TORLODREN-958246 format. One line per 8 residues: number of its first residue (from 1); their letters; for each residue x, y, z of N, C-alpha, C, CB. Coordinates in steps of 0.1 Angstrom, whole numbers. Glycine has a CB too. Layout:
<keros>
NUM	a	X:Y:Z:X:Y:Z:X:Y:Z:X:Y:Z ~ ...
</keros>
This chain:
<keros>
1	xxxxxxxx	8:-12:0:0:0:0:9:12:0:-9:0:12 ~ 19:12:7:28:23:8:35:26:-5:39:21:19 ~ 39:15:-12:45:16:-25:35:22:-35:51:2:-30 ~ 23:18:-34:13:23:-43:11:38:-41:0:15:-42 ~ 11:41:-28:9:56:-25:21:64:-30:7:58:-10 ~ 33:58:-28:45:66:-33:44:67:-48:57:59:-28 ~ 40:56:-54:40:56:-69:30:67:-74:36:42:-74 ~ 18:67:-67:8:77:-71:13:91:-69:-5:75:-63
9	xxxxxxxx	20:93:-57:25:107:-55:36:111:-65:32:108:-41 ~ 44:101:-69:54:104:-79:48:107:-93:64:92:-81 ~ 37:99:-96:30:102:-109:24:115:-108:20:91:-112 ~ 18:119:-97:12:132:-95:22:143:-97:4:133:-82 ~ 33:141:-90:44:152:-91:49:153:-106:56:148:-82 ~ 50:142:-112:55:142:-126:44:149:-135:57:128:-132 ~ 31:146:-132:21:153:-140:21:168:-137:7:147:-136 ~ 22:171:-124:22:186:-121:34:192:-128:23:188:-106
17	xxxxxxxx	46:185:-127:58:191:-134:56:192:-149:70:182:-131 ~ 50:182:-155:47:183:-169:38:194:-173:41:170:-174 ~ 27:195:-164:18:207:-167:25:220:-165:6:206:-158 ~ 33:221:-155:40:234:-152:50:237:-164:48:233:-139 ~ 57:226:-169:66:228:-180:59:232:-192:75:216:-182 ~ 47:225:-194:39:229:-206:34:243:-205:28:219:-208 ~ 29:246:-193:24:260:-191:35:270:-193:18:261:-177 ~ 47:268:-188:58:278:-190:62:278:-204:70:274:-181
25	xxxxxxxx	62:266:-211:65:267:-225:55:274:-233:66:252:-230 ~ 42:272:-229:32:280:-236:33:295:-234:18:275:-232 ~ 36:298:-221:38:312:-217:50:318:-225:40:314:-202 ~ 61:311:-225:73:316:-232:71:318:-246:85:306:-229 ~ 64:308:-253:62:309:-267:53:320:-271:56:295:-272 ~ 43:323:-263:33:333:-266:36:347:-260:19:329:-263 ~ 44:347:-249:46:360:-242:60:363:-239:38:359:-229 ~ 67:354:-231:80:357:-225:90:360:-236:84:346:-217
33	xxxxxxxx	90:353:-247:100:355:-257:99:369:-264:100:344:-268 ~ 87:375:-263:85:388:-268:87:400:-258:71:389:-274 ~ 92:396:-246:94:406:-236:108:406:-230:83:404:-225 ~ 117:411:-237:131:412:-232:132:421:-220:141:416:-243 ~ 140:418:-211:142:425:-198:156:427:-195:134:418:-187 ~ 159:438:-188:173:441:-183:172:449:-170:181:449:-194 ~ 182:446:-161:183:453:-149:195:463:-149:185:444:-137 ~ 201:464:-161:212:474:-164:205:486:-169:222:468:-174
41	xxxxxxxx	198:493:-160:190:505:-165:190:515:-153:176:501:-169 ~ 190:528:-157:191:538:-147:182:550:-151:206:543:-145 ~ 178:558:-141:170:569:-144:179:581:-148:161:573:-131 ~ 175:588:-158:183:599:-163:175:612:-164:188:596:-177 ~ 182:624:-165:175:637:-165:185:647:-171:170:641:-151 ~ 180:658:-176:189:668:-182:193:677:-170:181:677:-192 ~ 203:672:-162:208:680:-151:216:691:-156:216:671:-141 ~ 213:704:-152:220:716:-157:231:720:-146:210:727:-160
49	xxxxxxxx	243:722:-151:253:728:-143:253:743:-144:268:722:-147 ~ 249:749:-133:247:764:-133:261:770:-130:237:768:-122 ~ 266:778:-139:279:784:-138:278:799:-139:288:779:-149 ~ 289:806:-135:289:821:-135:294:825:-149:299:826:-124 ~ 287:835:-155:290:840:-168:301:851:-166:278:846:-175 ~ 301:858:-155:311:869:-152:317:865:-139:304:883:-152 ~ 329:872:-136:336:870:-124:332:880:-113:351:871:-127 ~ 334:876:-101:331:885:-90:329:878:-77:318:893:-93
57	xxxxxxxx	327:885:-66:325:879:-53:310:876:-51:330:889:-42 ~ 307:865:-45:293:861:-42:288:870:-31:292:846:-38 ~ 278:878:-35:272:887:-25:261:881:-17:267:900:-32 ~ 252:873:-24:241:867:-18:239:853:-24:228:875:-20 ~ 238:843:-15:234:829:-19:220:827:-15:244:819:-12 ~ 211:827:-25:197:827:-22:191:813:-20:189:833:-34 ~ 198:802:-23:193:788:-22:203:780:-14:190:782:-35 ~ 198:769:-9:206:759:-2:204:745:-10:202:757:13
65	xxxxxxxx	211:735:-6:210:722:-12:196:717:-10:220:712:-5 ~ 191:710:-20:178:703:-21:166:713:-20:177:693:-9 ~ 169:725:-23:158:735:-23:151:735:-37:164:749:-21 ~ 138:735:-36:130:736:-48:128:750:-53:116:730:-46 ~ 131:752:-66:130:766:-72:121:766:-84:145:771:-75 ~ 116:777:-87:108:779:-99:117:786:-110:96:787:-97 ~ 113:786:-122:120:792:-133:120:807:-131:113:789:-147 ~ 132:813:-131:134:827:-129:138:831:-115:122:834:-133
73	xxxxxxxx	137:821:-105:141:824:-91:156:827:-90:137:813:-82 ~ 159:837:-82:173:840:-79:180:829:-72:174:853:-71 ~ 192:825:-78:200:815:-71:212:821:-64:205:805:-82 ~ 220:829:-72:232:835:-67:232:850:-72:245:827:-71 ~ 236:859:-63:238:873:-66:253:876:-64:229:882:-57 ~ 259:880:-75:273:885:-74:274:900:-71:281:882:-87 ~ 285:904:-66:287:918:-63:287:926:-76:301:921:-55 ~ 278:935:-78:276:942:-91:281:956:-92:261:941:-94
81	xxxxxxxx	288:961:-82:293:975:-82:302:978:-93:300:978:-69 ~ 311:969:-97:320:972:-108:312:972:-121:330:961:-109 ~ 302:964:-122:294:963:-134:284:975:-135:286:950:-135 ~ 280:980:-124:272:993:-124:280:1005:-129:266:996:-110 ~ 293:1005:-124:302:1016:-129:304:1014:-144:315:1015:-121 ~ 306:1002:-149:308:1000:-163:296:1005:-171:311:985:-166 ~ 284:1003:-166:272:1007:-173:272:1023:-173:259:1002:-166 ~ 275:1029:-162:275:1044:-162:286:1049:-172:278:1049:-148
89	xxxxxxxx	297:1043:-172:308:1047:-182:303:1046:-196:321:1039:-179 ~ 297:1034:-199:292:1032:-213:281:1042:-216:287:1018:-214 ~ 273:1045:-206:262:1055:-209:268:1068:-212:253:1056:-197 ~ 279:1072:-205:285:1085:-208:292:1085:-221:296:1087:-197 ~ 297:1074:-226:303:1073:-239:292:1075:-250:311:1060:-241 ~ 281:1069:-248:270:1070:-257:265:1085:-258:258:1061:-254 ~ 264:1091:-246:260:1105:-246:270:1114:-253:258:1110:-231 ~ 283:1111:-251:294:1119:-257:293:1118:-272:307:1115:-252
97	xxxxxxxx	291:1106:-278:290:1105:-292:277:1111:-297:290:1090:-296 ~ 266:1111:-290:254:1118:-294:256:1133:-294:242:1114:-285 ~ 263:1138:-284:266:1152:-284:275:1156:-296:273:1156:-271 ~ 285:1147:-300:293:1150:-311:285:1150:-324:304:1139:-312 ~ 275:1141:-325:267:1142:-337:258:1155:-337:257:1130:-337 ~ 254:1159:-326:246:1172:-325:255:1183:-329:240:1174:-311 ~ 268:1183:-325:277:1194:-328:280:1194:-343:290:1192:-320 ~ 281:1182:-349:283:1181:-363:271:1187:-371:286:1167:-368
105	xxxxxxxx	259:1183:-366:247:1188:-373:246:1203:-372:234:1182:-366 ~ 250:1210:-360:250:1224:-359:260:1230:-368:252:1229:-345 ~ 272:1224:-369:283:1229:-378:279:1228:-392:296:1221:-375 ~ 271:1218:-396:266:1216:-409:257:1228:-413:259:1203:-411 ~ 248:1231:-404:239:1243:-407:247:1256:-409:229:1244:-396 ~ 257:1258:-400:266:1269:-401:273:1269:-415:275:1270:-390 ~ 278:1257:-418:286:1256:-431:277:1259:-443:292:1243:-432 ~ 264:1254:-442:255:1257:-453:253:1272:-455:242:1249:-451
113	xxxxxxxx	251:1279:-443:250:1293:-444:262:1300:-449:247:1299:-430 ~ 274:1295:-446:287:1300:-452:287:1298:-467:299:1293:-445 ~ 283:1286:-471:283:1283:-486:273:1293:-493:279:1269:-488 ~ 261:1295:-486:252:1305:-492:258:1319:-493:239:1305:-484 ~ 266:1323:-483:272:1336:-483:283:1337:-494:278:1339:-469 ~ 291:1326:-495:301:1327:-506:295:1326:-520:311:1315:-504 ~ 284:1320:-521:277:1320:-534:272:1334:-537:265:1310:-534 ~ 266:1341:-527:262:1355:-529:274:1364:-532:254:1360:-517
121	xxxxxxxx	285:1362:-525:297:1370:-528:302:1367:-542:308:1367:-518 ~ 301:1355:-547:306:1351:-560:297:1358:-570:306:1336:-562 ~ 284:1359:-568:275:1366:-577:278:1381:-578:260:1364:-574 ~ 281:1386:-566:285:1400:-566:298:1403:-573:286:1406:-552 ~ 308:1394:-571:321:1395:-578:319:1394:-593:331:1385:-573 ~ 310:1385:-597:308:1383:-612:301:1395:-617:299:1370:-614 ~ 293:1402:-610:286:1414:-615:297:1425:-616:275:1419:-605 ~ 306:1426:-606:316:1436:-607:325:1433:-619:325:1437:-594
129	xxxxxxxx	329:1421:-621:337:1417:-632:331:1420:-645:341:1402:-632 ~ 318:1418:-646:311:1421:-658:311:1436:-661:296:1416:-658 ~ 309:1444:-651:309:1459:-652:323:1464:-656:305:1466:-639 ~ 333:1459:-649:347:1464:-652:351:1459:-666:357:1459:-641 ~ 347:1447:-670:350:1443:-684:344:1452:-694:344:1428:-686 ~ 332:1456:-692:326:1466:-701:333:1480:-701:310:1468:-698 ~ 336:1484:-688:343:1497:-687:357:1496:-694:345:1501:-672 ~ 364:1485:-692:377:1484:-698:377:1484:-713:384:1471:-693
137	xxxxxxxx	366:1477:-718:365:1476:-733:361:1490:-738:354:1466:-737 ~ 352:1497:-731:348:1510:-736:359:1521:-735:335:1515:-728 ~ 366:1521:-724:377:1531:-722:388:1528:-732:381:1531:-708 ~ 390:1515:-735:401:1512:-744:398:1517:-758:403:1497:-745 ~ 385:1516:-762:381:1522:-775:382:1537:-775:367:1517:-778 ~ 378:1543:-764:378:1558:-763:393:1563:-763:371:1563:-751 ~ 401:1555:-756:415:1559:-756:422:1558:-769:423:1551:-746 ~ 417:1549:-777:423:1547:-791:420:1559:-800:418:1534:-798
145	xxxxxxxx	408:1565:-797:404:1577:-805:408:1590:-797:389:1577:-808 ~ 415:1589:-787:420:1601:-779:408:1608:-772:428:1610:-787 ~ 397:1601:-770:385:1607:-764:387:1608:-749:372:1600:-767 ~ 395:1599:-743:398:1600:-729:413:1598:-728:390:1588:-721 ~ 417:1602:-716:432:1601:-714:436:1587:-711:436:1610:-702 ~ 449:1585:-713:455:1571:-711:454:1567:-696:470:1571:-715 ~ 454:1577:-687:453:1574:-673:439:1568:-669:455:1587:-665 ~ 429:1574:-675:416:1568:-673:415:1553:-678:405:1576:-679
153	xxxxxxxx	421:1551:-690:421:1538:-695:429:1528:-686:428:1538:-709 ~ 440:1533:-680:448:1524:-671:440:1521:-659:461:1531:-667 ~ 433:1531:-653:425:1529:-642:414:1518:-644:418:1542:-637 ~ 407:1519:-656:397:1510:-660:403:1496:-661:390:1514:-673 ~ 415:1495:-667:421:1482:-669:425:1476:-655:433:1483:-678 ~ 430:1484:-646:433:1480:-632:421:1475:-625:440:1491:-625 ~ 410:1482:-626:398:1478:-620:393:1464:-625:386:1489:-622 ~ 395:1462:-638:391:1450:-644:399:1438:-638:393:1450:-660
161	xxxxxxxx	412:1440:-638:421:1429:-632:418:1427:-617:436:1432:-634 ~ 415:1437:-610:412:1436:-596:399:1428:-594:411:1449:-589 ~ 389:1431:-603:376:1424:-602:378:1409:-606:366:1431:-612 ~ 386:1406:-616:389:1392:-619:395:1385:-608:398:1392:-632 ~ 405:1391:-601:411:1385:-590:402:1382:-578:423:1393:-585 ~ 393:1392:-576:383:1391:-565:373:1380:-568:376:1404:-563 ~ 369:1379:-581:360:1368:-585:367:1354:-583:356:1369:-599 ~ 380:1353:-586:387:1340:-585:388:1337:-570:401:1341:-591
169	xxxxxxxx	391:1347:-562:392:1345:-547:378:1340:-541:397:1357:-540 ~ 368:1347:-545:354:1343:-541:350:1329:-545:344:1353:-545 ~ 354:1326:-558:351:1312:-563:359:1302:-554:355:1311:-578 ~ 371:1305:-551:380:1296:-543:374:1294:-529:394:1300:-542 ~ 369:1305:-523:363:1305:-510:350:1296:-510:359:1319:-505 ~ 343:1297:-521:331:1289:-522:334:1274:-523:322:1293:-534 ~ 345:1271:-531:349:1257:-532:354:1251:-519:361:1256:-543 ~ 362:1260:-512:366:1255:-498:355:1252:-489:376:1266:-492
177	xxxxxxxx	345:1261:-489:333:1259:-481:325:1246:-484:323:1271:-482 ~ 324:1243:-497:318:1231:-502:326:1219:-498:315:1231:-517 ~ 339:1220:-499:348:1208:-495:347:1206:-480:362:1211:-499 ~ 345:1217:-472:344:1216:-458:331:1208:-454:344:1229:-451 ~ 321:1209:-463:309:1201:-461:311:1186:-462:298:1206:-470 ~ 320:1183:-472:324:1169:-473:331:1164:-461:332:1167:-486 ~ 340:1172:-456:347:1169:-443:337:1166:-432:357:1180:-439 ~ 327:1174:-431:317:1172:-421:309:1159:-423:307:1184:-421
185	xxxxxxxx	307:1155:-436:301:1143:-438:309:1131:-433:298:1141:-453 ~ 322:1132:-436:331:1121:-431:332:1121:-416:345:1123:-437 ~ 332:1133:-410:332:1133:-395:319:1127:-389:334:1147:-390 ~ 308:1130:-396:295:1124:-392:295:1109:-393:283:1130:-400 ~ 300:1104:-404:301:1089:-405:309:1083:-394:306:1085:-418 ~ 320:1090:-391:329:1085:-380:322:1086:-367:342:1093:-380 ~ 315:1096:-364:308:1098:-352:297:1088:-350:302:1112:-350 ~ 290:1085:-361:279:1075:-361:285:1061:-358:271:1075:-374
193	xxxxxxxx	297:1058:-364:303:1045:-361:307:1044:-347:315:1043:-371 ~ 313:1055:-342:317:1056:-327:304:1054:-318:324:1069:-324 ~ 293:1060:-323:281:1059:-315:276:1044:-315:270:1068:-320 ~ 276:1038:-326:272:1024:-327:281:1015:-318:273:1018:-341 ~ 294:1018:-318:304:1011:-309:301:1013:-295:318:1014:-313 ~ 298:1026:-291:295:1029:-277:281:1023:-273:294:1045:-276 ~ 272:1022:-282:259:1016:-279:261:1001:-277:249:1018:-289 ~ 270:995:-285:273:980:-283:280:978:-269:282:975:-294
201	xxxxxxxx	289:987:-266:295:986:-253:285:988:-241:306:997:-252 ~ 276:997:-243:265:998:-233:257:986:-232:256:1011:-236 ~ 253:980:-243:245:968:-243:253:957:-236:241:963:-257 ~ 266:955:-239:274:945:-232:275:948:-217:288:945:-239 ~ 277:960:-214:278:964:-199:265:960:-192:281:979:-197 ~ 253:963:-199:241:959:-192:239:944:-191:229:965:-200 ~ 244:937:-202:243:922:-201:252:917:-190:248:916:-214 ~ 264:922:-188:272:918:-177:266:921:-164:286:924:-178
209	xxxxxxxx	259:932:-163:252:935:-151:241:925:-148:246:949:-151 ~ 234:921:-158:223:911:-157:229:897:-153:215:909:-170 ~ 241:894:-158:248:882:-155:252:880:-140:260:880:-164 ~ 252:892:-133:255:891:-119:244:884:-111:259:905:-113 ~ 232:884:-117:221:877:-111:219:864:-118:207:886:-112 ~ 222:853:-111:222:840:-117:208:834:-113:233:831:-112 ~ 200:831:-122:186:827:-120:184:813:-125:176:837:-126 ~ 173:806:-120:170:793:-124:165:793:-138:160:786:-114
217	xxxxxxxx	170:784:-147:165:784:-161:152:776:-163:176:778:-170 ~ 149:768:-152:137:760:-153:133:756:-139:139:747:-162 ~ 121:750:-137:117:745:-124:126:732:-121:102:741:-124 ~ 130:732:-108:138:720:-104:142:721:-90:150:720:-113 ~ 152:712:-86:157:711:-73:172:713:-73:154:697:-67 ~ 177:721:-64:191:724:-63:199:713:-57:194:737:-55 ~ 211:710:-63:219:699:-57:234:702:-60:215:686:-62 ~ 243:696:-53:257:697:-56:262:711:-55:261:691:-69
225	xxxxxxxx	258:718:-45:261:733:-44:276:734:-40:253:739:-33 ~ 283:743:-48:297:746:-46:300:760:-43:305:741:-58 ~ 289:768:-41:291:782:-39:289:786:-24:281:790:-48 ~ 297:796:-20:296:801:-6:296:816:-6:307:795:3 ~ 289:822:3:288:837:3:302:842:6:278:841:14 ~ 306:852:-1:319:859:1:330:853:-8:322:858:15 ~ 328:842:-14:339:836:-22:340:842:-35:337:821:-23 ~ 351:842:-41:353:848:-55:352:837:-65:367:855:-56
233	xxxxxxxx	344:840:-76:342:830:-87:346:837:-100:328:825:-87 ~ 352:829:-108:356:835:-122:346:830:-132:370:830:-125 ~ 347:835:-144:338:831:-154:339:817:-158:340:840:-167 ~ 328:809:-158:328:795:-161:328:786:-149:339:792:-170 ~ 330:792:-137:330:784:-125:316:778:-122:335:792:-113 ~ 316:765:-120:303:758:-117:299:761:-102:304:743:-119 ~ 287:766:-100:283:770:-87:274:759:-81:275:783:-88 ~ 265:753:-89:256:743:-84:250:736:-95:245:749:-75
241	xxxxxxxx	242:725:-92:235:718:-102:220:719:-100:239:703:-102 ~ 213:719:-111:198:720:-110:192:708:-117:193:733:-116 ~ 185:700:-109:178:688:-114:164:692:-118:178:677:-104 ~ 160:689:-131:146:694:-135:135:687:-128:145:691:-150 ~ 124:694:-126:113:689:-119:105:679:-127:104:700:-114 ~ 107:678:-140:100:668:-148:109:665:-160:86:674:-152 ~ 104:656:-168:112:652:-180:122:641:-178:119:664:-185 ~ 120:632:-167:129:621:-165:127:611:-176:126:615:-151
249	xxxxxxxx	137:602:-177:137:591:-187:145:580:-181:142:596:-201 ~ 145:569:-189:153:557:-185:163:554:-196:144:545:-182 ~ 175:551:-192:185:546:-202:187:531:-198:199:554:-201 ~ 182:522:-206:183:508:-204:193:502:-214:169:501:-206 ~ 202:494:-209:213:488:-217:209:473:-219:227:489:-210 ~ 204:471:-231:199:458:-235:211:450:-242:187:458:-244 ~ 211:437:-241:221:429:-248:218:430:-263:220:414:-243 ~ 228:428:-270:227:428:-285:217:417:-290:240:427:-292
257	xxxxxxxx	216:406:-283:207:395:-287:193:398:-284:212:383:-280 ~ 190:410:-277:176:413:-274:170:424:-283:175:417:-259 ~ 178:428:-293:174:440:-300:167:437:-314:185:449:-302 ~ 166:424:-318:162:421:-331:148:427:-334:162:406:-333 ~ 139:426:-325:125:431:-328:122:443:-320:116:420:-324 ~ 132:450:-313:129:462:-305:128:474:-314:139:463:-294 ~ 117:482:-313:115:493:-321:109:505:-313:106:490:-333 ~ 111:517:-317:105:528:-310:90:527:-310:109:542:-316
265	xxxxxxxx	84:531:-298:70:530:-297:65:519:-289:63:531:-310 ~ 73:508:-287:69:497:-280:67:500:-265:79:485:-281 ~ 57:494:-259:54:496:-245:64:490:-236:40:490:-241 ~ 68:498:-225:78:493:-215:72:494:-201:91:501:-217 ~ 76:484:-193:72:485:-179:85:486:-171:65:472:-175 ~ 85:495:-161:97:498:-153:94:495:-138:101:513:-155 ~ 103:488:-132:102:486:-117:115:492:-111:100:471:-114 ~ 113:501:-102:125:507:-95:128:500:-83:122:522:-92
273	xxxxxxxx	141:499:-80:146:492:-68:141:500:-55:161:491:-67 ~ 139:513:-56:134:521:-45:120:518:-42:137:536:-47 ~ 112:514:-52:98:511:-50:95:498:-57:89:522:-56 ~ 99:486:-51:97:474:-58:83:469:-60:105:463:-51 ~ 74:475:-53:60:471:-54:52:479:-64:53:472:-41 ~ 58:489:-71:51:497:-80:57:496:-94:51:512:-76 ~ 48:496:-104:53:495:-118:50:508:-125:46:483:-126 ~ 60:514:-132:58:526:-140:57:522:-154:71:535:-137
281	xxxxxxxx	50:530:-161:47:528:-176:56:538:-184:33:529:-179 ~ 59:533:-196:67:541:-205:67:534:-219:81:542:-201 ~ 75:539:-228:76:534:-241:90:536:-247:65:539:-251 ~ 94:528:-256:107:529:-262:108:542:-271:111:517:-271 ~ 117:551:-267:118:563:-275:128:562:-286:123:574:-265 ~ 139:556:-284:149:555:-295:160:545:-290:156:569:-298 ~ 167:540:-300:179:531:-298:191:538:-302:177:518:-306 ~ 202:536:-294:215:542:-297:220:537:-310:225:539:-285
289	xxxxxxxx	227:546:-317:233:542:-330:246:533:-329:237:554:-338 ~ 251:531:-317:263:523:-314:262:517:-300:276:531:-316 ~ 270:507:-298:270:501:-285:277:511:-275:278:488:-285 ~ 274:508:-262:280:517:-252:295:517:-251:275:513:-238 ~ 301:506:-255:316:506:-255:322:515:-265:321:491:-257 ~ 315:518:-276:321:527:-286:321:541:-281:313:525:-299 ~ 313:545:-272:313:558:-266:322:560:-254:299:562:-264 ~ 329:549:-250:337:550:-238:350:558:-242:341:536:-233
297	xxxxxxxx	357:562:-231:369:570:-233:380:561:-241:375:575:-220 ~ 381:549:-237:390:540:-244:383:528:-250:401:535:-234 ~ 378:529:-262:371:518:-269:379:506:-270:366:522:-282 ~ 373:494:-268:380:482:-269:385:479:-283:371:470:-265 ~ 398:474:-283:404:471:-296:405:456:-297:419:477:-297 ~ 396:450:-306:395:436:-307:404:429:-317:381:432:-311 ~ 412:437:-324:421:432:-334:434:428:-327:424:442:-345 ~ 433:419:-317:445:414:-310:444:399:-309:445:420:-296
305	xxxxxxxx	455:393:-305:456:378:-304:448:372:-293:470:374:-304 ~ 446:379:-282:440:374:-270:425:378:-270:447:378:-258 ~ 418:378:-281:404:382:-282:395:373:-274:400:382:-297 ~ 386:379:-266:376:372:-259:362:379:-262:378:372:-243 ~ 353:371:-267:340:377:-271:332:380:-258:332:367:-280 ~ 327:392:-258:319:397:-247:306:403:-253:326:409:-239 ~ 295:398:-248:282:403:-253:281:418:-250:270:396:-245 ~ 278:425:-261:277:440:-261:263:444:-257:282:446:-274
313	xxxxxxxx	263:456:-251:250:462:-248:248:475:-255:249:464:-232 ~ 235:478:-258:231:490:-266:222:498:-257:225:486:-280 ~ 225:511:-255:216:519:-247:203:522:-255:223:533:-244 ~ 192:520:-248:178:522:-253:172:533:-244:170:509:-253 ~ 167:543:-250:161:554:-243:146:551:-241:162:568:-250 ~ 142:550:-228:128:547:-225:121:560:-220:127:536:-214 ~ 111:564:-226:103:576:-223:93:573:-212:97:583:-235 ~ 93:579:-201:83:576:-190:70:583:-194:88:581:-177
321	xxxxxxxx	59:577:-191:46:582:-193:40:588:-181:37:572:-199 ~ 32:599:-182:24:604:-171:33:609:-160:15:594:-166 ~ 28:607:-147:35:612:-136:49:606:-133:26:611:-124 ~ 52:595:-140:64:588:-138:76:597:-141:65:575:-146 ~ 74:607:-151:85:616:-155:87:627:-146:82:621:-169 ~ 79:629:-135:80:640:-126:90:636:-115:66:644:-120 ~ 98:645:-112:108:643:-101:101:641:-88:118:654:-100 ~ 104:630:-81:98:628:-68:100:613:-64:83:631:-68
329	xxxxxxxx	92:604:-70:94:590:-67:106:585:-74:82:582:-72 ~ 108:589:-86:120:585:-93:130:597:-93:117:581:-108 ~ 143:594:-92:153:604:-92:164:600:-101:158:607:-77 ~ 171:609:-107:182:606:-116:193:597:-109:189:618:-122 ~ 197:587:-116:207:578:-111:202:565:-104:216:585:-101 ~ 189:564:-101:183:552:-95:184:540:-104:169:555:-90 ~ 185:529:-99:185:516:-106:171:511:-108:194:505:-100 ~ 168:507:-121:155:501:-124:156:489:-132:146:512:-131
337	xxxxxxxx	145:482:-133:145:470:-142:134:473:-153:141:457:-134 ~ 138:471:-166:129:475:-177:126:463:-185:137:485:-186 ~ 113:461:-188:108:451:-196:100:457:-208:99:441:-188 ~ 104:453:-220:98:459:-232:89:448:-238:108:463:-242 ~ 76:452:-241:67:443:-247:67:445:-262:52:446:-242 ~ 75:436:-269:76:438:-284:64:435:-291:88:429:-288 ~ 54:429:-285:42:426:-292:33:438:-295:33:415:-284 ~ 36:449:-287:28:461:-288:30:468:-301:31:471:-277
345	xx	41:465:-308:43:471:-321:43:462:-333:57:478:-321 ~ 39:449:-329:39:439:-340:26:440:-348:41:425:-334
</keros>
């Protein structure tokens, strides 16, 4: 009886094992083989390294580690007295160039009046020349017939030459006045160029003044603070890091043998080590164009005699859906397990 009972128990165990194997085989054939999984996956985010654009002493440190900030909130205030003085200096240079342009404009009006005066003088000289020319011609004819004395003729001829000389001088004065207007044009162009340069300097000075206020570029949480009140920082010095409040993703490193049917858009399930009882939803965003080893500092060189084949891994970007992408439960750097359902895109 005991042997029969043992035999029945063995047959039952074999039957259960067979059913379990058949069930697993059925599950693997219809489900498991389409759901590659990896635990070589980590939460990622666009962490911004906040740096100083200009140099100076830290006047105010408005945030501490792990502080939540909104876009536009003040993070660090540098001592801005030097930059305020630079703005005042640049403002004075702009005002000086504007005054130079005003002076040139007034000089132009004066020069135009001078040109008008020389033109009138030239017309008067031409009239005198015309009169003396007629007198010289008339007295020369009269002197030939002894109607007037030679002295009167000489006086008329002298007046004629004097009038010609005066006309030439007036014409030269008019030319000089017109050329002076061209000089004013060149000075105006130079002053306008200097004004543009001064305005650019003022704009740069104002920008540098704005750079003394370092503000949050987006909503997030402050971390890795390296700034202290009263310390001196130079341009490019990293002051702190800002972790975005949303937009998290997963970088899952799948084996090369798991990528044959993986495509963007396929549904993914994520389980984080920090919350093993909760499943996050996402989908495949993109696949890396090369394996992770090709992007390392020292890529492996396999053209050697001691080659050992190693299964390569390819980074796959998993986009988190809904609230999973919000900073809180998940944080950059946490380990997760990712399972992709390849049937969702078949």
